[in-house]
Short mmCIF file of the C-alpha atoms (twelve columns), coordinates in Angstrom:
data_MODEL
# 
_entry.id   MODEL 
# 
loop_
_atom_site.group_PDB 
_atom_site.id 
_atom_site.type_symbol 
_atom_site.label_atom_id 
_atom_site.label_alt_id 
_atom_site.label_comp_id 
_atom_site.label_asym_id 
_atom_site.label_seq_id 
_atom_site.Cartn_x 
_atom_site.Cartn_y 
_atom_site.Cartn_z 
_atom_site.pdbx_PDB_model_num 
ATOM 1   C CA . MET A 1   117.917 58.588 115.050 1 
ATOM 2   C CA . ALA A 2   114.446 57.857 116.428 1 
ATOM 3   C CA . ILE A 3   111.731 60.478 116.133 1 
ATOM 4   C CA . ILE A 4   110.835 61.752 119.591 1 
ATOM 5   C CA . PRO A 5   107.411 63.350 119.902 1 
ATOM 6   C CA . HIS A 6   106.736 66.581 121.723 1 
ATOM 7   C CA . VAL A 7   103.782 66.176 124.098 1 
ATOM 8   C CA . PHE A 8   101.821 68.996 125.683 1 
ATOM 9   C CA . SER A 9   99.101  68.104 128.187 1 
ATOM 10  C CA . THR A 10  96.897  70.029 130.596 1 
ATOM 11  C CA . ARG A 11  96.160  66.986 132.768 1 
ATOM 12  C CA . SER A 12  98.733  67.748 135.456 1 
ATOM 13  C CA . LEU A 13  97.475  71.307 135.956 1 
ATOM 14  C CA . PRO A 14  94.762  72.464 138.363 1 
ATOM 15  C CA . GLY A 15  91.378  72.347 136.660 1 
ATOM 16  C CA . ARG A 16  90.853  76.116 136.736 1 
ATOM 17  C CA . GLU A 17  94.165  76.657 134.869 1 
ATOM 18  C CA . GLN A 18  93.708  74.063 132.136 1 
ATOM 19  C CA . ARG A 19  91.759  76.165 129.618 1 
ATOM 20  C CA . GLU A 20  94.172  79.082 129.708 1 
ATOM 21  C CA . ALA A 21  97.138  76.712 129.378 1 
ATOM 22  C CA . TRP A 22  95.534  75.152 126.292 1 
ATOM 23  C CA . ARG A 23  94.821  78.596 124.863 1 
ATOM 24  C CA . ALA A 24  98.454  79.639 125.444 1 
ATOM 25  C CA . TRP A 25  99.673  76.509 123.646 1 
ATOM 26  C CA . PHE A 26  97.764  77.431 120.467 1 
ATOM 27  C CA . ASN A 27  98.455  81.174 120.633 1 
ATOM 28  C CA . PRO A 28  99.081  82.969 118.268 1 
ATOM 29  C CA . VAL A 29  98.149  80.406 115.596 1 
ATOM 30  C CA . PHE A 30  94.600  80.128 116.942 1 
ATOM 31  C CA . ASP A 31  92.532  81.692 119.685 1 
ATOM 32  C CA . LEU A 32  89.996  79.672 121.648 1 
ATOM 33  C CA . ASN A 33  86.589  80.908 122.714 1 
ATOM 34  C CA . TRP A 34  84.264  79.578 125.391 1 
ATOM 35  C CA . ARG A 35  81.340  80.798 127.385 1 
ATOM 36  C CA . ARG A 36  81.864  82.722 130.616 1 
ATOM 37  C CA . ASP A 37  80.466  79.842 132.681 1 
ATOM 38  C CA . GLU A 38  83.031  77.446 131.123 1 
ATOM 39  C CA . ALA A 39  86.123  79.551 131.849 1 
ATOM 40  C CA . GLU A 40  87.154  77.773 135.066 1 
ATOM 41  C CA . GLN A 41  85.824  74.327 134.248 1 
ATOM 42  C CA . PRO A 42  88.392  71.518 133.797 1 
ATOM 43  C CA . PHE A 43  89.753  71.020 130.289 1 
ATOM 44  C CA . GLU A 44  91.875  67.853 130.071 1 
ATOM 45  C CA . ALA A 45  93.548  67.758 126.674 1 
ATOM 46  C CA . ASP A 46  96.694  66.434 124.978 1 
ATOM 47  C CA . SER A 47  98.688  67.429 121.906 1 
ATOM 48  C CA . THR A 48  101.393 65.145 120.477 1 
ATOM 49  C CA . THR A 49  103.524 66.598 117.692 1 
ATOM 50  C CA . LEU A 50  106.089 64.822 115.509 1 
ATOM 51  C CA . SER A 51  108.448 65.941 112.768 1 
ATOM 52  C CA . ALA A 52  107.795 64.074 109.520 1 
ATOM 53  C CA . GLY A 53  110.156 64.837 106.657 1 
ATOM 54  C CA . GLY A 54  109.590 68.575 106.679 1 
ATOM 55  C CA . ALA A 55  105.893 68.152 107.521 1 
ATOM 56  C CA . ILE A 56  104.433 68.190 111.038 1 
ATOM 57  C CA . LEU A 57  102.065 65.478 112.258 1 
ATOM 58  C CA . SER A 58  99.932  66.379 115.267 1 
ATOM 59  C CA . ARG A 59  97.434  64.330 117.290 1 
ATOM 60  C CA . VAL A 60  95.048  66.405 119.434 1 
ATOM 61  C CA . ARG A 61  92.650  64.929 121.978 1 
ATOM 62  C CA . ALA A 62  90.458  67.575 123.565 1 
ATOM 63  C CA . PRO A 63  86.958  68.346 124.833 1 
ATOM 64  C CA . GLY A 64  84.594  70.375 122.677 1 
ATOM 65  C CA . LEU A 65  86.017  73.733 121.647 1 
ATOM 66  C CA . HIS A 66  85.589  76.741 119.381 1 
ATOM 67  C CA . SER A 67  88.817  77.872 117.692 1 
ATOM 68  C CA . VAL A 68  89.308  81.031 115.656 1 
ATOM 69  C CA . ARG A 69  92.029  82.289 113.306 1 
ATOM 70  C CA . THR A 70  91.069  85.773 112.193 1 
ATOM 71  C CA . ALA A 71  92.732  88.162 109.751 1 
ATOM 72  C CA . ARG A 72  94.424  89.705 112.796 1 
ATOM 73  C CA . HIS A 73  95.937  86.313 113.704 1 
ATOM 74  C CA . VAL A 74  97.142  85.878 110.125 1 
ATOM 75  C CA . ARG A 75  98.899  89.261 110.281 1 
ATOM 76  C CA . ARG A 76  100.424 88.573 113.723 1 
ATOM 77  C CA . ASP A 77  101.530 85.024 112.936 1 
ATOM 78  C CA . PRO A 78  102.912 84.551 109.394 1 
ATOM 79  C CA . THR A 79  102.576 80.762 109.489 1 
ATOM 80  C CA . ASP A 80  100.897 79.868 106.202 1 
ATOM 81  C CA . HIS A 81  101.054 76.062 106.302 1 
ATOM 82  C CA . TRP A 82  98.390  73.972 104.661 1 
ATOM 83  C CA . VAL A 83  96.635  71.651 107.102 1 
ATOM 84  C CA . ILE A 84  94.966  68.321 106.361 1 
ATOM 85  C CA . ALA A 85  92.821  67.268 109.335 1 
ATOM 86  C CA . ILE A 86  90.796  64.167 110.197 1 
ATOM 87  C CA . GLY A 87  88.453  63.961 113.183 1 
ATOM 88  C CA . THR A 88  86.318  61.259 114.725 1 
ATOM 89  C CA . ARG A 89  83.382  63.676 115.088 1 
ATOM 90  C CA . GLU A 90  81.587  65.931 112.642 1 
ATOM 91  C CA . SER A 91  83.111  69.420 112.495 1 
ATOM 92  C CA . ARG A 92  81.675  72.807 111.606 1 
ATOM 93  C CA . ILE A 93  84.220  74.910 109.718 1 
ATOM 94  C CA . THR A 94  83.627  78.540 108.749 1 
ATOM 95  C CA . LEU A 95  85.776  80.108 106.031 1 
ATOM 96  C CA . THR A 96  85.749  83.515 104.378 1 
ATOM 97  C CA . ASP A 97  83.449  82.292 101.622 1 
ATOM 98  C CA . GLY A 98  81.043  80.280 103.792 1 
ATOM 99  C CA . GLY A 99  80.549  77.229 105.979 1 
ATOM 100 C CA . LEU A 100 81.973  73.758 105.491 1 
ATOM 101 C CA . PRO A 101 80.362  70.771 107.246 1 
ATOM 102 C CA . VAL A 102 82.959  68.016 107.634 1 
ATOM 103 C CA . PRO A 103 81.771  64.422 108.185 1 
ATOM 104 C CA . ALA A 104 83.479  62.286 110.822 1 
ATOM 105 C CA . GLY A 105 86.526  60.494 109.415 1 
ATOM 106 C CA . ALA A 106 86.763  62.630 106.265 1 
ATOM 107 C CA . PRO A 107 89.985  64.602 105.651 1 
ATOM 108 C CA . PHE A 108 89.614  68.292 104.927 1 
ATOM 109 C CA . LEU A 109 92.172  70.818 103.719 1 
ATOM 110 C CA . VAL A 110 92.597  74.410 104.925 1 
ATOM 111 C CA . SER A 111 95.356  77.000 104.741 1 
ATOM 112 C CA . LEU A 112 96.648  78.967 107.730 1 
ATOM 113 C CA . ALA A 113 97.079  81.875 105.315 1 
ATOM 114 C CA . ASP A 114 93.274  82.268 105.478 1 
ATOM 115 C CA . PRO A 115 90.946  83.206 108.348 1 
ATOM 116 C CA . ILE A 116 89.196  80.083 109.655 1 
ATOM 117 C CA . GLU A 117 86.811  79.216 112.453 1 
ATOM 118 C CA . SER A 118 86.160  75.702 113.770 1 
ATOM 119 C CA . GLU A 119 83.584  74.438 116.230 1 
ATOM 120 C CA . ARG A 120 83.378  70.816 117.332 1 
ATOM 121 C CA . ASP A 121 82.479  68.477 120.142 1 
ATOM 122 C CA . ALA A 122 85.048  66.435 122.080 1 
ATOM 123 C CA . ASP A 123 87.276  64.821 119.486 1 
ATOM 124 C CA . ASP A 124 90.482  62.926 118.722 1 
ATOM 125 C CA . ARG A 125 91.887  64.661 115.663 1 
ATOM 126 C CA . LEU A 126 94.947  64.077 113.476 1 
ATOM 127 C CA . HIS A 127 96.560  67.009 111.612 1 
ATOM 128 C CA . LEU A 128 99.222  67.070 108.917 1 
ATOM 129 C CA . TYR A 129 100.845 70.518 108.592 1 
ATOM 130 C CA . LEU A 130 102.540 71.101 105.229 1 
ATOM 131 C CA . PRO A 131 104.891 74.140 105.243 1 
ATOM 132 C CA . ARG A 132 104.518 76.148 102.059 1 
ATOM 133 C CA . ASP A 133 108.255 76.477 101.441 1 
ATOM 134 C CA . ARG A 134 108.910 72.721 101.794 1 
ATOM 135 C CA . PHE A 135 105.912 71.628 99.702  1 
ATOM 136 C CA . ALA A 136 105.934 74.482 97.178  1 
ATOM 137 C CA . ALA A 137 105.615 72.022 94.291  1 
ATOM 138 C CA . LEU A 138 102.053 71.317 95.458  1 
ATOM 139 C CA . ALA A 139 101.076 74.977 95.875  1 
ATOM 140 C CA . PRO A 140 98.738  75.300 92.865  1 
ATOM 141 C CA . GLU A 141 96.822  72.105 93.693  1 
ATOM 142 C CA . LEU A 142 96.632  72.681 97.464  1 
ATOM 143 C CA . ASP A 143 95.579  76.306 97.099  1 
ATOM 144 C CA . LYS A 144 92.863  75.254 94.666  1 
ATOM 145 C CA . ALA A 145 91.617  72.495 97.002  1 
ATOM 146 C CA . ARG A 146 91.820  74.434 100.279 1 
ATOM 147 C CA . GLY A 147 88.537  74.826 102.104 1 
ATOM 148 C CA . GLN A 148 87.291  71.496 100.788 1 
ATOM 149 C CA . VAL A 149 86.606  68.021 102.091 1 
ATOM 150 C CA . ILE A 150 88.683  65.399 100.287 1 
ATOM 151 C CA . GLY A 151 85.927  62.922 99.561  1 
ATOM 152 C CA . GLY A 152 85.472  59.556 97.917  1 
ATOM 153 C CA . GLY A 153 87.829  56.637 97.933  1 
ATOM 154 C CA . LEU A 154 90.947  58.801 97.659  1 
ATOM 155 C CA . GLY A 155 89.884  60.754 100.746 1 
ATOM 156 C CA . LEU A 156 89.485  57.539 102.727 1 
ATOM 157 C CA . LEU A 157 92.845  56.368 101.425 1 
ATOM 158 C CA . LEU A 158 94.514  59.615 102.507 1 
ATOM 159 C CA . ALA A 159 92.971  59.306 105.983 1 
ATOM 160 C CA . ASP A 160 94.285  55.740 106.263 1 
ATOM 161 C CA . TYR A 161 97.717  56.911 105.103 1 
ATOM 162 C CA . LEU A 162 97.974  59.601 107.791 1 
ATOM 163 C CA . ARG A 163 97.048  57.087 110.505 1 
ATOM 164 C CA . LEU A 164 99.611  54.638 109.119 1 
ATOM 165 C CA . LEU A 165 102.216 57.400 109.014 1 
ATOM 166 C CA . GLU A 166 101.553 58.227 112.670 1 
ATOM 167 C CA . ARG A 167 102.031 54.595 113.714 1 
ATOM 168 C CA . SER A 168 105.136 54.125 111.581 1 
ATOM 169 C CA . LEU A 169 107.102 57.290 112.382 1 
ATOM 170 C CA . PRO A 170 108.706 56.156 115.679 1 
ATOM 171 C CA . GLY A 171 110.275 53.106 114.031 1 
ATOM 172 C CA . LEU A 172 111.507 54.551 110.739 1 
ATOM 173 C CA . ALA A 173 115.186 54.139 109.868 1 
ATOM 174 C CA . ASP A 174 117.324 57.160 108.990 1 
ATOM 175 C CA . ASP A 175 117.261 56.335 105.261 1 
ATOM 176 C CA . ASP A 176 113.458 56.257 105.324 1 
ATOM 177 C CA . LEU A 177 113.298 59.544 107.237 1 
ATOM 178 C CA . ASN A 178 115.478 61.258 104.630 1 
ATOM 179 C CA . ALA A 179 113.023 60.334 101.869 1 
ATOM 180 C CA . LEU A 180 109.860 60.862 103.915 1 
ATOM 181 C CA . GLY A 181 109.071 64.399 102.760 1 
ATOM 182 C CA . ASP A 182 109.062 63.400 99.093  1 
ATOM 183 C CA . ALA A 183 106.932 60.351 99.901  1 
ATOM 184 C CA . ILE A 184 104.354 62.473 101.752 1 
ATOM 185 C CA . GLN A 185 104.296 64.953 98.861  1 
ATOM 186 C CA . ALA A 186 103.696 62.176 96.326  1 
ATOM 187 C CA . MET A 187 100.879 60.637 98.400  1 
ATOM 188 C CA . VAL A 188 99.110  63.943 99.069  1 
ATOM 189 C CA . ALA A 189 99.341  64.877 95.392  1 
ATOM 190 C CA . ALA A 190 97.947  61.499 94.309  1 
ATOM 191 C CA . CYS A 191 94.927  61.884 96.623  1 
ATOM 192 C CA . VAL A 192 94.212  65.630 96.360  1 
ATOM 193 C CA . ALA A 193 94.964  66.160 92.646  1 
ATOM 194 C CA . PRO A 194 95.261  62.701 91.082  1 
ATOM 195 C CA . THR A 195 96.817  62.113 87.675  1 
ATOM 196 C CA . ALA A 196 98.090  58.885 86.165  1 
ATOM 197 C CA . ALA A 197 101.691 60.013 86.701  1 
ATOM 198 C CA . ARG A 198 101.120 60.972 90.339  1 
ATOM 199 C CA . THR A 199 99.283  57.740 91.087  1 
ATOM 200 C CA . ALA A 200 102.194 55.792 89.613  1 
ATOM 201 C CA . GLU A 201 104.711 57.835 91.648  1 
ATOM 202 C CA . ALA A 202 102.832 57.109 94.865  1 
ATOM 203 C CA . GLY A 203 102.130 53.485 93.912  1 
ATOM 204 C CA . ALA A 204 104.110 51.836 96.717  1 
ATOM 205 C CA . GLN A 205 102.549 54.042 99.378  1 
ATOM 206 C CA . LEU A 206 99.081  53.526 97.967  1 
ATOM 207 C CA . ASP A 207 99.583  49.776 98.211  1 
ATOM 208 C CA . LEU A 208 100.875 50.023 101.781 1 
ATOM 209 C CA . THR A 209 97.867  52.096 102.751 1 
ATOM 210 C CA . ARG A 210 95.448  49.706 101.073 1 
ATOM 211 C CA . LEU A 211 97.195  46.818 102.826 1 
ATOM 212 C CA . GLU A 212 96.709  48.550 106.164 1 
ATOM 213 C CA . ARG A 213 92.999  48.964 105.437 1 
ATOM 214 C CA . VAL A 214 92.759  45.240 104.613 1 
ATOM 215 C CA . ARG A 215 94.585  44.441 107.868 1 
ATOM 216 C CA . GLN A 216 92.192  46.557 109.921 1 
ATOM 217 C CA . VAL A 217 89.115  44.921 108.392 1 
ATOM 218 C CA . ILE A 218 90.518  41.443 109.022 1 
ATOM 219 C CA . ARG A 219 91.282  42.321 112.649 1 
ATOM 220 C CA . ARG A 220 87.725  43.558 113.170 1 
ATOM 221 C CA . ARG A 221 86.256  40.407 111.640 1 
ATOM 222 C CA . LEU A 222 88.681  37.737 112.874 1 
ATOM 223 C CA . HIS A 223 85.896  35.901 114.695 1 
ATOM 224 C CA . SER A 224 83.360  36.148 111.869 1 
ATOM 225 C CA . ALA A 225 82.481  32.963 110.016 1 
ATOM 226 C CA . THR A 226 81.613  35.095 106.979 1 
ATOM 227 C CA . LEU A 227 85.124  36.535 106.563 1 
ATOM 228 C CA . THR A 228 85.966  35.348 103.056 1 
ATOM 229 C CA . PRO A 229 87.899  36.837 100.125 1 
ATOM 230 C CA . ALA A 230 84.597  37.946 98.578  1 
ATOM 231 C CA . SER A 231 83.353  39.695 101.734 1 
ATOM 232 C CA . LEU A 232 86.792  41.255 102.241 1 
ATOM 233 C CA . CYS A 233 86.624  42.756 98.740  1 
ATOM 234 C CA . ARG A 234 83.309  44.383 99.615  1 
ATOM 235 C CA . ASP A 235 84.514  45.714 102.968 1 
ATOM 236 C CA . VAL A 236 87.673  47.358 101.612 1 
ATOM 237 C CA . GLY A 237 86.152  48.549 98.325  1 
ATOM 238 C CA . MET A 238 88.468  46.608 96.008  1 
ATOM 239 C CA . SER A 239 87.859  44.306 93.098  1 
ATOM 240 C CA . ARG A 240 88.883  40.675 93.437  1 
ATOM 241 C CA . SER A 241 91.803  41.177 91.049  1 
ATOM 242 C CA . GLN A 242 93.035  44.265 92.995  1 
ATOM 243 C CA . LEU A 243 92.892  42.396 96.309  1 
ATOM 244 C CA . TYR A 244 94.671  39.327 94.967  1 
ATOM 245 C CA . ARG A 245 97.387  41.465 93.368  1 
ATOM 246 C CA . LEU A 246 97.842  43.399 96.623  1 
ATOM 247 C CA . LEU A 247 98.255  40.230 98.706  1 
ATOM 248 C CA . GLU A 248 100.206 38.204 96.184  1 
ATOM 249 C CA . GLY A 249 103.473 38.943 98.019  1 
ATOM 250 C CA . GLU A 250 101.854 37.940 101.324 1 
ATOM 251 C CA . GLY A 251 101.101 34.422 100.148 1 
ATOM 252 C CA . GLY A 252 97.612  35.133 98.849  1 
ATOM 253 C CA . VAL A 253 94.317  36.284 100.357 1 
ATOM 254 C CA . ILE A 254 93.365  33.065 102.157 1 
ATOM 255 C CA . ARG A 255 96.861  32.645 103.604 1 
ATOM 256 C CA . TYR A 256 96.890  36.274 104.754 1 
ATOM 257 C CA . ILE A 257 93.569  35.884 106.584 1 
ATOM 258 C CA . GLN A 258 94.758  32.606 108.092 1 
ATOM 259 C CA . ARG A 259 97.985  34.154 109.384 1 
ATOM 260 C CA . HIS A 260 96.101  36.894 111.214 1 
ATOM 261 C CA . ARG A 261 93.754  34.365 112.780 1 
ATOM 262 C CA . LEU A 262 96.687  32.235 113.933 1 
ATOM 263 C CA . ARG A 263 98.332  35.262 115.544 1 
ATOM 264 C CA . ALA A 264 95.118  36.079 117.397 1 
ATOM 265 C CA . ILE A 265 94.950  32.515 118.698 1 
ATOM 266 C CA . HIS A 266 98.617  32.669 119.749 1 
ATOM 267 C CA . ALA A 267 97.928  35.897 121.676 1 
ATOM 268 C CA . ALA A 268 94.938  34.307 123.440 1 
ATOM 269 C CA . LEU A 269 96.928  31.215 124.404 1 
ATOM 270 C CA . SER A 270 99.782  33.402 125.678 1 
ATOM 271 C CA . ASP A 271 97.420  35.180 128.074 1 
ATOM 272 C CA . PRO A 272 97.444  33.340 131.428 1 
ATOM 273 C CA . ALA A 273 94.080  34.892 132.283 1 
ATOM 274 C CA . ASN A 274 92.403  33.277 129.278 1 
ATOM 275 C CA . ASP A 275 90.983  29.963 130.491 1 
ATOM 276 C CA . GLY A 276 89.028  29.036 127.358 1 
ATOM 277 C CA . SER A 277 89.757  25.648 125.874 1 
ATOM 278 C CA . ILE A 278 92.187  25.459 122.978 1 
ATOM 279 C CA . ALA A 279 89.468  24.012 120.767 1 
ATOM 280 C CA . ALA A 280 87.037  26.839 121.613 1 
ATOM 281 C CA . ILE A 281 89.662  29.525 120.967 1 
ATOM 282 C CA . ALA A 282 90.554  27.899 117.630 1 
ATOM 283 C CA . GLU A 283 86.901  27.601 116.607 1 
ATOM 284 C CA . SER A 284 86.301  31.273 117.415 1 
ATOM 285 C CA . CYS A 285 88.837  32.084 114.685 1 
ATOM 286 C CA . GLY A 286 87.490  29.651 112.096 1 
ATOM 287 C CA . PHE A 287 89.494  26.472 112.804 1 
ATOM 288 C CA . TYR A 288 87.043  23.620 113.391 1 
ATOM 289 C CA . GLU A 289 89.237  20.550 112.844 1 
ATOM 290 C CA . PRO A 290 91.642  20.129 115.850 1 
ATOM 291 C CA . SER A 291 94.289  18.037 114.122 1 
ATOM 292 C CA . THR A 292 94.452  20.323 111.095 1 
ATOM 293 C CA . PHE A 293 94.570  23.382 113.325 1 
ATOM 294 C CA . SER A 294 97.397  21.968 115.471 1 
ATOM 295 C CA . ARG A 295 99.480  21.138 112.403 1 
ATOM 296 C CA . ILE A 296 99.006  24.611 110.861 1 
ATOM 297 C CA . PHE A 297 99.699  26.317 114.193 1 
ATOM 298 C CA . ARG A 298 102.944 24.387 114.733 1 
ATOM 299 C CA . ARG A 299 104.085 25.119 111.195 1 
ATOM 300 C CA . GLU A 300 103.503 28.826 111.812 1 
ATOM 301 C CA . PHE A 301 105.067 29.164 115.280 1 
ATOM 302 C CA . GLY A 302 107.327 26.118 115.757 1 
ATOM 303 C CA . ALA A 303 105.356 24.973 118.827 1 
ATOM 304 C CA . THR A 304 102.022 23.326 119.476 1 
ATOM 305 C CA . PRO A 305 99.091  25.258 120.983 1 
ATOM 306 C CA . SER A 306 99.486  23.299 124.224 1 
ATOM 307 C CA . GLU A 307 103.181 24.193 124.453 1 
ATOM 308 C CA . VAL A 308 102.433 27.908 123.996 1 
ATOM 309 C CA . ARG A 309 99.757  27.788 126.717 1 
ATOM 310 C CA . LEU A 310 101.974 25.852 129.136 1 
ATOM 311 C CA . ALA A 311 104.836 28.304 128.659 1 
ATOM 312 C CA . ALA A 312 102.523 31.229 129.444 1 
ATOM 313 C CA . ARG A 313 101.170 29.541 132.568 1 
ATOM 314 C CA . ALA A 314 104.709 28.731 133.725 1 
ATOM 315 C CA . GLY A 315 105.343 32.390 134.428 1 
ATOM 316 C CA . GLY A 316 105.983 34.141 131.117 1 
ATOM 317 C CA . THR A 317 105.718 37.920 131.463 1 
ATOM 318 C CA . LEU A 318 104.588 40.548 128.965 1 
ATOM 319 C CA . SER A 319 107.064 43.195 127.866 1 
ATOM 320 C CA . PRO A 320 106.234 46.687 129.119 1 
ATOM 321 C CA . ALA A 321 104.651 49.001 126.575 1 
ATOM 322 C CA . TRP A 322 107.066 51.391 124.889 1 
ATOM 323 C CA . LYS A 323 106.724 54.968 126.018 1 
ATOM 324 C CA . PRO A 324 108.471 57.841 124.231 1 
ATOM 325 C CA . LEU A 325 110.694 60.338 125.944 1 
ATOM 326 C CA . VAL A 326 108.992 63.705 126.127 1 
ATOM 327 C CA . PRO A 327 111.046 66.865 125.726 1 
ATOM 328 C CA . SER A 328 109.527 69.974 127.261 1 
ATOM 329 C CA . ASP A 329 111.442 72.888 125.764 1 
ATOM 330 C CA . LEU A 330 108.812 73.856 123.193 1 
ATOM 331 C CA . GLY A 331 106.120 76.053 124.651 1 
ATOM 332 C CA . SER A 332 103.503 76.329 121.918 1 
ATOM 333 C CA . LEU A 333 102.128 74.874 118.701 1 
ATOM 334 C CA . SER A 334 103.713 77.796 116.842 1 
ATOM 335 C CA . ALA A 335 107.131 76.856 118.247 1 
ATOM 336 C CA . CYS A 336 106.616 73.258 117.109 1 
ATOM 337 C CA . LEU A 337 105.651 74.320 113.603 1 
ATOM 338 C CA . ARG A 338 108.879 76.285 113.345 1 
ATOM 339 C CA . ALA A 339 111.268 73.953 115.154 1 
ATOM 340 C CA . LEU A 340 110.342 70.362 114.309 1 
# 
């Protein structure tokens, strides 16, 4: 069964109603504060929430806001999930024992059992909610680490993992979904409170997350003449031996880079609007010898570059982007945290 996200958006509402609708969505987990002169200004925001093996993954895109969970909220709403959050902007978090500046892109851990105040500019933020009863095995470590930024390489790895989890959830098979909660628990434990045993338990997920980081760097640098195994090691923060071990099953580092470059060329040639020459497109991705490039391309795709371009110009059409069905029977974040 495919995972269907729940989406709440203020975009279809009149501008003067958007802020109160957003406030109602988060009530009673959080309250939202704004200045009197902002009360009727438009507030276009979206929240997408998915069930993830007993955890809840939530993507929130919203303008700048000031959210508050006071002791009164804690008493009214008994939700005591831990939350790991990652934003694209710096955040200012206030906890009972003081302030917590959170750098952009760094995951931080809080508990909804505690009062918390957050102030930030417009942001695109990813949250992983971990219910205490489902992830009780992590309670000592998560309670000890709450109110902290998860820094260093493990923090970056955890951030990459949550983004990978978000992209992967819609396509997971039932067998994978059944084991997902334990996999998330192992990965969070390995990054928040690492031990040799926990790192070994989460080994496969750690490798998948590292592989995704390598893939992202290669995509960003596809057209760079300086993209080499040595520069890739520097960019992803791995030793040469770690990188080669990671990509051994992919045919090796050079082959992995080459495959991504070939796919980028194939995409460019399949675009009827791209009128660059085949040689120029190939050179932009590091292939400077036409005959060698054509042979490698045909071996990869079973067709020559010219054949791919001709097929696209003969009227090939792109498949429409997949769009999830959106149920609308859940009226608040609190309902999602209990129901998904």
